[in-house]
C-alpha positions in Angstrom: 27.0 26.7 20.2 28.4 26.2 16.7 26.1 27.0 13.7 24.5 23.9 12.3 26.1 22.7 9.0 24.1 20.8 6.4 26.0 17.8 5.0 24.9 15.6 2.1 26.0 12.0 1.8 25.9 9.9 -1.4 25.9 6.2 -0.6 25.3 2.8 -2.1 24.1 -0.3 -0.3 23.0 -3.9 -0.6 19.6 -3.9 1.0 19.3 -7.6 1.4 20.0 -7.6 5.2 17.8 -4.5 5.9 14.1 -3.7 6.3 14.4 -0.8 3.9 15.7 2.8 4.3 13.5 4.3 7.0 14.1 3.8 10.7 11.6 1.4 12.4 10.9 0.3 15.9 11.9 -3.4 15.6 13.6 -4.1 12.3 17.1 -3.0 11.2 17.2 -0.3 8.5 19.8 1.6 6.6 18.8 4.9 8.2 19.2 3.4 11.7 22.7 2.1 11.0 23.9 5.4 9.4 22.5 7.6 12.2 24.1 5.4 14.9 27.5 5.6 13.2 27.2 9.4 12.6 26.4 9.8 16.3 29.7 8.0 17.2 31.6 10.5 14.9 30.0 13.8 15.9 28.8 13.0 19.5 25.2 14.1 18.9 22.0 12.6 17.6 21.2 13.5 14.0 18.2 12.8 11.7 19.0 11.8 8.2 16.7 13.2 5.5 16.7 10.7 2.6 15.9 11.3 -1.1 13.3 8.5 -0.8 12.4 5.3 0.9 13.6 2.0 -0.4 11.7 -1.1 0.7 13.0 -4.1 2.5 15.5 -5.9 0.3 15.9 -3.1 -2.2 19.3 -1.9 -3.1 20.8 1.5 -4.0 23.6 2.6 -6.3 23.0 6.2 -5.5 21.0 7.2 -2.5 21.3 10.8 -1.2 20.7 11.9 2.3 21.5 15.0 4.4 21.7 15.9 8.0 22.5 19.0 10.2 25.3 19.0 12.7 27.2 21.4 14.8 30.4 19.2 14.4 33.5 20.8 12.9 34.5 17.5 11.2 34.9 18.2 7.5 32.9 16.2 5.0 35.7 14.1 3.6 37.0 13.1 7.1 33.4 12.2 7.9 33.2 10.1 4.8 36.4 8.2 5.6 35.5 7.8 9.3 32.0 6.5 8.5 33.2 4.0 6.0 35.6 2.6 8.7 32.6 2.1 11.0 29.9 0.9 8.6 29.3 -2.7 7.7 30.6 -3.9 4.3 27.1 -3.7 2.6 26.9 0.1 3.0 29.4 2.5 1.5 29.6 6.3 1.5 30.8 7.5 -2.0 30.7 11.2 -1.4 30.2 13.8 1.4 29.9 17.6 1.0 28.6 20.7 2.6 25.2 22.0 1.2 23.3 25.2 1.7 20.8 25.1 4.5 17.8 25.1 2.2 18.9 21.8 0.6 16.7 18.8 1.3 17.6 15.4 -0.2 13.9 14.6 -1.0 12.3 18.0 -1.7 15.2 19.4 -3.7 15.3 16.4 -6.1 14.1 17.0 -9.7 14.0 13.3 -10.7 14.9 9.8 -9.6 15.9 6.8 -11.7 15.2 3.2 -10.7 16.7 0.1 -12.3 15.3 -3.4 -12.2 17.2 -6.5 -13.2 15.8 -9.8 -14.4 17.9 -12.9 -15.1 15.9 -14.4 -18.0 17.2 -17.9 -18.7 16.4 -21.4 -17.6 19.5 -21.9 -15.4 19.8 -20.0 -12.2 23.0 -18.1 -11.1 23.6 -18.5 -7.4 25.8 -15.4 -7.4 23.0 -13.2 -8.9 20.1 -14.5 -6.8 20.3 -11.5 -4.3 20.3 -8.9 -7.1 18.0 -10.2 -9.8 14.6 -11.8 -10.3 15.1 -15.1 -12.0 12.5 -15.7 -14.7 13.0 -19.1 -16.3 10.3 -18.8 -19.0 11.3 -17.2 -22.3 9.9 -13.7 -22.7 8.9 -11.6 -25.7 11.3 -8.7 -25.2 9.9 -6.8 -28.2 6.4 -6.5 -26.9 7.8 -5.7 -23.4 9.7 -2.8 -24.9 6.5 -1.5 -26.5 4.8 -1.7 -23.1 7.5 0.4 -21.5 7.4 3.1 -24.2 3.6 3.4 -23.6 4.3 4.6 -20.1 6.3 7.7 -21.2 5.0 11.2 -20.3 2.6 12.4 -17.8 0.0 9.8 -16.9 -2.1 8.4 -14.1 -0.3 5.4 -12.6 -3.0 4.3 -10.1 -3.0 0.8 -11.7 0.5 0.3 -10.4 0.2 1.8 -7.0 0.2 -0.5 -3.9 -2.0 0.2 -1.0 -0.5 2.3 1.8 0.8 4.9 -0.6 1.1 8.4 0.9 1.2 10.2 -2.4 -1.4 12.9 -2.8 -1.8 12.3 -6.5 -1.3 9.2 -8.7 -0.2 11.3 -11.7 3.5 11.1 -12.4 5.7 12.0 -15.4 8.1 9.4 -16.7 10.9 10.9 -18.8 12.6 7.5 -19.2 11.0 4.1 -19.6 13.2 1.6 -21.2 14.1 -2.1 -21.4 17.6 -3.1 -22.3 19.1 -6.6 -23.0 19.3 -9.4 -22.6 23.0 -9.3 -22.4 25.1 -12.5 -23.0 24.3 -13.7 -19.4 20.6 -13.3 -20.0 20.1 -10.2 -17.8 17.3 -7.7 -18.7 17.5 -4.2 -17.3 14.5 -1.9 -16.9 15.2 1.8 -16.4 12.5 4.2 -15.2 13.1 7.9 -14.5 10.4 10.2 -13.2 9.6 13.2 -11.1 8.3 10.9 -8.4 7.1 7.3 -7.8 4.2 5.7 -6.1 4.5 2.9 -3.5 5.9 -0.2 -5.3 5.2 1.5 -8.7 8.3 0.2 -10.4 7.9 -3.4 -9.1 4.3 -3.4 -10.1 5.1 -2.1 -13.6 7.8 -4.8 -14.0 5.6 -7.6 -12.8 2.8 -6.6 -15.2 5.2 -6.2 -18.2 6.7 -9.6 -17.5 3.1 -11.1 -17.7 2.7 -9.5 -21.1 6.1 -10.9 -22.1 4.9 -14.4 -21.0 1.8 -14.0 -23.3 -0.8 -13.6 -20.7 -1.9 -10.2 -22.1 -1.7 -8.5 -25.4 -0.3 -5.0 -25.9 -3.9 -3.6 -26.1 -4.8 -5.4 -22.9 -1.8 -3.9 -21.2 -3.0 -0.4 -22.3 -6.5 -1.2 -20.9 -5.0 -2.2 -17.6 -2.8 0.9 -17.5 -5.7 3.2 -18.2 -8.1 1.4 -15.9 -6.5 2.9 -12.7 -7.3 -0.5 -11.1 -4.5 -2.2 -9.3 -6.5 -5.4 -9.1 -6.3 -5.8 -12.9 -2.5 -5.4 -13.1 0.1 -8.1 -12.6 2.1 -9.3 -9.7 4.6 -7.2 -7.8 8.1 -8.1 -8.9 10.4 -9.3 -6.1 12.4 -6.8 -4.1 15.9 -8.1 -4.8 16.0 -7.0 -8.4 15.3 -3.3 -7.7 18.0 -0.6 -7.4 17.7 3.2 -6.8 20.1 4.2 -9.5 20.3 8.0 -9.5 18.8 11.2 -8.1 19.0 14.4 -10.1 19.2 17.8 -8.3 
């Protein structure tokens, strides 16, 4: 039997038609589609190890995953073959051999998420699947101050949804920014950290937007942040505006 080879894939996908990354019993997921296509290529079942789970409707610009196979198909041939078999909303950008100790999740040093908001009164039907449309005018300056307050090592329990499997709610954000709006009215949140809690980015964005609407002051946002109480924070932003943007190894 051939020695198992460890292959890493870098992919992007539109998550609108899928129930997240992780394989489930009833709902279609990115992992299920990929594993099924890889089996067609290599003639054996594989288990994909992802850099992280994305929820239903969430997108990825850079999702990393790896799998072990005894197949002799070289990575670039695998990449081209998989892209010919995959639906149009999933695309493999890169494939390469990795050492056997590499794990897409546990070898990662940081991840970056991007969240996009269309902040103008008029909708855009072509952006509705990839942005959260917020019609009300927002105070972008105070929202930027909220984001800068999150930098560093902090307890993010106030922004953790129930069902989180994380052992600790303390994470270190090395990037917490708000850019825009651009000429089309799109705001872009960027958050980079050594790890994220369940729905953490969407809960942060939803709460910061409430501050931007004038519901809370900057001091009240800080009180919410320090309270560790999810019930005090704002709504969870919709899934379609969220992208896994990058994973650093």
